[in-house]
N, C-alpha and C positions, 0 to 999 in steps of 0.2 A: 406797564402800559398795555391797555387793552386795544384790540384791533376791532374797528367798527362797532365799538360799544360792547363787545363780548368780554367777559372777564377772563383773565389768564388762569390756566389750570395746568397742573403737572400730574402725570401718572407714572407709576413704577411697576415693573413686572420682573418676577424672578424667573430666570431661565436656567435649567439644569442640562448640562451637556454630558451625556454618558459616554464612556469610552467604548470603542468597537470591540467585539470579542476577538481574542487573540487566537485565530484559527491556525492549526498546525496539521499538515497532511503527512508529514514524515520526510525523511531524507531521500533524495533521488537515489535510485539503485539500478544495478544491472543483474539480470537473471538469465539463466540458460533458456533457450527456446523450449517451450512446452512446460515450463515450470510455473509455480504459483508463488505469490508473496502475500503475507498477511499485512494489510494496511492498518494504520494506527492513527486515526483522527482524534483531535482533541480541541477544546476551546469553546464549546457551546453546549446547548441542551438538545438541539436537533441538528441533523447532518444530512447533506446532499452531495453526492459525488457525480460529476459529469466528465466525460460521457459515461454511460453505463456499460459500455462494451467490455466484456471479460470480467465483470464484477459479480460476486455472489449476491450482492444487494447494493442498491445505490442510495438508500436512505438510512443506513445503519452507520454506527461509529467506526467499526472495524471490519470492512469487507475483505474477502479474499480475492485478489486480482490474478487472473490467468490470461493476460493479453496475448494476442497472436502476433503483434508487431509492437515496436517501440511506440509508447503513448504517454501523453501528459494528462493526468487527472486533476480536475479542479475541485477542491473541497469548499463548500459553502456551509458555514455554521451560523446558527441563530441562537441568541441567548434568550433568557426568560422574559426580557422586555421587548423583544422583536428586533434588536439590532443585529446586523449581519457582518461577518468577517470572512475573508477568503484566503486560501493558500493553494499551492499546487505541488504535485510530485510527478517527476518523470521516471518512468520505468522503461529502461532500455533492454531490448532483447539481444542477447549474445548468441548469434548463429554459429559462432566458431568453436563452440564447446565440443571437444572430441570425447567420445565415449568408447571404451574398449570392453568388449565382451569376450571372455575366453571361450574357445570352441572345444577344447579337449583337456583332459588331464590324464596323468599316468601315475598310478600308485606304484611305488617301488617298495617291496616288503623289507628290504635291508636298509632303507634310508628313512630313519625316524624323523628327520628334519624336513621331509618332503611336505610342501604346503600347496594347496590348490590355489590357482589364480582366482582373482575376483574381479567384478565389474569395477572399472576405474573411470573417473571423470569428475569434473567440477560440478558440485550440486547433486551428486549421485549418492544415495544412501546405500551402504554396503550390506544389503540383506538378500541372501540367496538361499534357496532350498535345493539341496543336492540329493538326488535319488540314484542309487547304483543298483542295476539289475544284472543278474547272471543269466546269460543265454542258456 
């Protein structure tokens, strides 16, 4: 049945719905104050991290984060056809990390088991150069 003398007509259109990129910013983590963490983003062809505070770069896939305080970074990824996906990662700063620095050592010529103390603490690499001088 036509309306007002106009013929009936039908049109069809094909619509493609693409899935959003599966952005992944990494697992939340806790680091000692003053430390860094390697971020590991995935899921897209371009990357954007916000806020840029404490990041080695904000538009790369894997920046190094050295935040001064606990922070949540949001990762935006874009795929090859322009679709965007989002994820976030929280980096918590642990201000309670205790570090022990030895102040003295005493070599004992008769004790072959004598060992020098070393820097101790969570997240501390144990690399020390020791120089001994004779007065």
